[in-house]
N, C-alpha and C positions, 0 to 999 in steps of 0.2 A: 466847382471849374465848370466853366461855360462850354459849349458845342464848340465854340471857335478855337478856346484854348486846347480842348483835347483834338481837334484836327491840328493845330501846330505842333502837339507833342508826339502824334503818333509817327512812328519810324518809317521812312521810305520803305517801299516794295524793293524786295530783293529780286524778285523774279521779272515777271511781265512789266510792259509799258503802261498800263491802264486798262480798264474794260473796254473800251472801244478799239483801241489796237490789238489786245489780247482776242477779241472776237475775229477781228479781222485776219488774224493768225489761222485762228481754226477755221475759218471760212476757205481761206487759201490752200489748207491741207485737206479739206472736206472736198474743196473742187477738183483737188488733182485725184483725190480716191474715185469721185464719181466719172470724171473724164479717164481715168484709167482703166475703170469697169468698162466704159464705153468702147473703147480701143479693145480690151480683150476679147470682149463678145463679138465684136466683128472683126478680129484681127486677121482673119482669113481671106477678108473681103476686100480690107482697105491696106494691109501690110505688103511689102515684097515678096514675091514667091520663093527668093532664095532663104527666106529667115526660115522657111518649113522643110527643108532639104532632110534633117536630121528625123523629124517627126514621119516623114514619109518613108524613112527605113524602118523606125521602130513602129507605126501600124502596121508592116509587112511582116515584122516580128511578132505582133500582138495577134495576128491573123492566121498566124502559120503558115505563111506562103514563102518567107524566106527564114532558113536554118545555115547555123553553121556548124562544122563539126568541132566539139571541144568547145571550151567557155566563150563567151563572146559578151561583152558589156553592152550591146545592143540587146543581145538577147536576154540578159539578167534584167535589164531595162523592161523589157516588154512581159516578161514574166512577173515582175512587181507590178505593175499595172494589171494584168489580169488580176493576181490575186488579191489584189486590192480592191476589185471590183471598179477602178478608175477607167479601165478599157470601155466598160459598159455606158460610159456616158461621154461622148465624144463632144456634144454640141455642149455641153456644161463644162466643161473640164476645162477650158480656157480662162472663163471666170474663175470657178474653184482656184487655179493654181495662182492666178494673181491675187485673191482673195489670201490666200497664204502666206504669199509674199508681203501683202499689206499689213498682215498681223505681224509677220517680223519688222518692218518698219515702225511700226506701233510700239512694239516692244523696245525696240531701240531706243526711242526719243522718249517714251513715257506720253499718254496720252495728257496727262495734266502738266507734264512738262512744256508742252507748246508754246504756251504766253511766254515763257523765259527765253526761248530762242530767239535769236536776231531775224530780221527781215532777209537776210542772204542766207541764213542757215534754214528757213522755213522754204526758202527757195530750192535749196540743195535737196530737202525732204519730197518737195513735190517734184522734182525732175527725177529721183528714184523712184518715185511710185511711175512716173510716165514710161521710164525707160524698163521697169519690172514689166508693165503692159505689154511692151512691144516684143520685149524678147524672152519672156517667160509663158506667154500665152498659147502654148503648144506642148503635147508630148514631148519630152525631153529628158534626158539624165538629169538636168538642172533642176527639175522638180523635187528629187528627192535628196538634194543638197539642202533645200529650204529646212526641212528639220534640223538638219545639222547647224546650219546658222542659228537658229531661234534656241536650240539647245545650248550651244555657244554662249549667246547673249546671256542665258540665264548663269551661266558658269562664272558669270564675272565674280560674285560675292560666294560663290560655292564649290569647293574643290572637290566633293563627291560626285556633282553634276559636271565636273571640268573631266574627271575619270571617266564617266559614262559617255561622254562625249568623246573621247579619243578610243574608247572601245566600239565606239558605232562608227567612228571615222575609219578605222582601221578595218571593220567589215564593210563598208563602202570601197575602200582601197581594196579590197580582195574579190569584191565579187564586181565592181563596175569599174573603176578608175585607178590604174596601180599605181601611178603618179602620187596617189595621196598618202601613200606609206610615207613618200619624202616630205610632202606638205606636213605631216604627223610629227616628223623625227625633227624638221626645222623649228614647227611652233614649239615643239617641248625645249628645245635650246633656246630660242630666243624668248620664252615665258621665263626662264630661270636667267637670263642673261640680263635682260632689258631692266630689272628691278636694282640690279648690281652694277650698272654703268653710271659714271659720273656727269656724262654728258650726252646728248643726243647727237654729236657729231661722231663718236663712237660707234654709233650704227653702222658708219660706211665701212670701217676697217673690218668690222664683223661681217658683215654682208659678203664683202671681198673674201674673206679669210671661208664664209660659209662657199662660195663657189670654188674656192681653191679646194676644198675637201671634196666637192661634189664631183670635180676634174678626177680628182684623184683616182674616187671611188670607181666612176664609171669607167675610167681607164684600165685598172688593175682588178677589179671585181668583176663587172660586167662586160668587160673587153669591149667596150665601146665608146666612140666619142660622145661627150657632154651633150650636144646635140643631135645625137644620131636618131633619136624617136621623131623630132619634127622633122628632119630630112626625110627620113624614111615614109611619114604620111606624105609630105611634098611630093615624093618621087612618084608613089602610088595612087594619090586621089587626084584628081580635078579641082585643086583647089584656085580660087577666085585670083590672078596673078596681080591684079590691080590692090590686093589687101594682103597677098603673102608675105609671109616674114621667113628671110633667108639670112644665113649668117653674114655678118659684115665684115669681118675680118677673114682673109684667105688662109687656108694651112689647118693643119690637123695637131700642129704640137700642142704640147700642154699650155703654154703661155697663149698660144693664139685661142684655144678652145676657152681659158679662161678670161681673156679678153674680149670676146664674144659674149660671155654671158655679162661681164660688168657693162659693155655698151648697152646690149639687148635688154637691159631692166630699166634703163632711162629711156630708150625707143618705144617700150610698150607701156611704159607709165605716162608718157607724154606723146600719145601717137599722132604724130605729126601725118602719117601717111594717111590716116582717117580724115583728119582736118583737112587736108589739101586734095582728097577725092574726089570732090566734085558732087559727090552724093549728098544731098540735104540730110538725111537721118545719119550717115555715116560721120558727117562735118559737126553736126549738133553733138551725137555720143561722144564723138573724139573729144571735144572742146570739155565737156563734161567729166569724162573721165579724169583728163587731165587737171581739171579743178578740183576734184577729189583727192587726187595725189599731191598737189600741192599744199591742200590743206593739211594732209596726213603730214607731210615733211614739217609742215609749220606747229603743226601741235605735238607732234612726239616730243619737244623739248619739255613740255607739261606732264610727261609720263615717263620718262627714263629717269632712273635713280631714285625711283619711290614705288612702294606698291599701292595698287588702285583699281578700280573698273578698268581704266583706260590700258592697262598692261594687255589683257587678253586681246581685244580686238587687234591692238598694233603689233603683237607678237604673231598673229594669224595672217593679217595681212601682209606684211613682210614676208611672211614664210611662203605664201601663197603668191606672191609677186615674182618671188626668186624661184620657183617651180615652173610657174608662167612663162618666163624668160627664157627657158631651156626647153620647155615643150612645145609650146603653141604653135602652131602650122600658120596660120593668117589671124587677122586682127578681127574677123568677124567670130571666128571661135573664142579668141581672146574676150571680146565684149560679152559673148553669149555667158561665158565662166566666170566672168567677173560680178555680172549684175545680180546673182543671188546673195552675193557677197555686201551690196550696198548697204543693208543693215547694219552690218560691222562699222563701215565707215562712220555712219550717222551715229553708232555708239560711241565711237572715239570722241567723235566731235563734242558730242555730248558731254561725256566725261571729260573733256578738257576745256569747257566753256565755263568762266566763272559767274556767270550770270545764273547758270543752271544748278549750282551747286546746294542755291537753298532750298530748291524744290523737288531734288533727288532723293 
């Protein structure tokens, strides 16, 4: 058999598009990694000062110049930075935080799986890396979400790891952000339901029923309106009114509370307020976040009704979005909180891309 005949009988590649294009994809990801590292290293000098408001509070807790009587999420975060020694490397920490996020991105897509990604997907990977460099390159509560995200990525094929993740997520809820209790409950419910549903369209009534259950629980168990905590933060803190999130439906009745949550989940998944804000960083971020949620909506049909690695990221992202639609006080906080979850978006996109199955 001649070499020419062998080449003709060789089956086509199932992943990348050939060595030159594969190399270009690696170069794009590497360029984004390098640029992200540069942005993270010089973040305090080149990024808007409003991105570092939370860091200024955490630094005061680290230094002991600010204290609260009783439990405090900021106090717990400052303590974590002290006991881990991260408080002692303020100049190095922005790059370290970015590096941990970049590890999450690589775990999500797989380094060897990059050639199998389409160029639009590579662009989403690059955008995620740059967004992480902007919003995670400072002392923040979100840094301690990154290990949870990476652990959940590893849980896609191991129920033991998933149980460990649930336990750690509950600890994070107990000591840092209490609304994570609700995130975990919704995640478990969606984790069970998604493989059982016959159509992705059934996620719509599932989410609506979830909001109805949340409305009843808040009203009759907690004795508060569903969006009480968001309203309380907006009334007590000086939130930037240009990005502030307020209830869109007036009234405190149960139907009004439920309808507010339904409308708000669309408003924050597709943050028009950021896109039309006039701030270049917010506009680009808003468009990128909207693109990610559009892809989630389109790819969910390839996950619903079947077991597989896409179930875990889809269940978590939907659970987290539902909770954000109730608790987030402003779009700035929303973007900061969603940024650590970007590896889960990427994991979902990879799991639902037919091109990557041969290399996964």
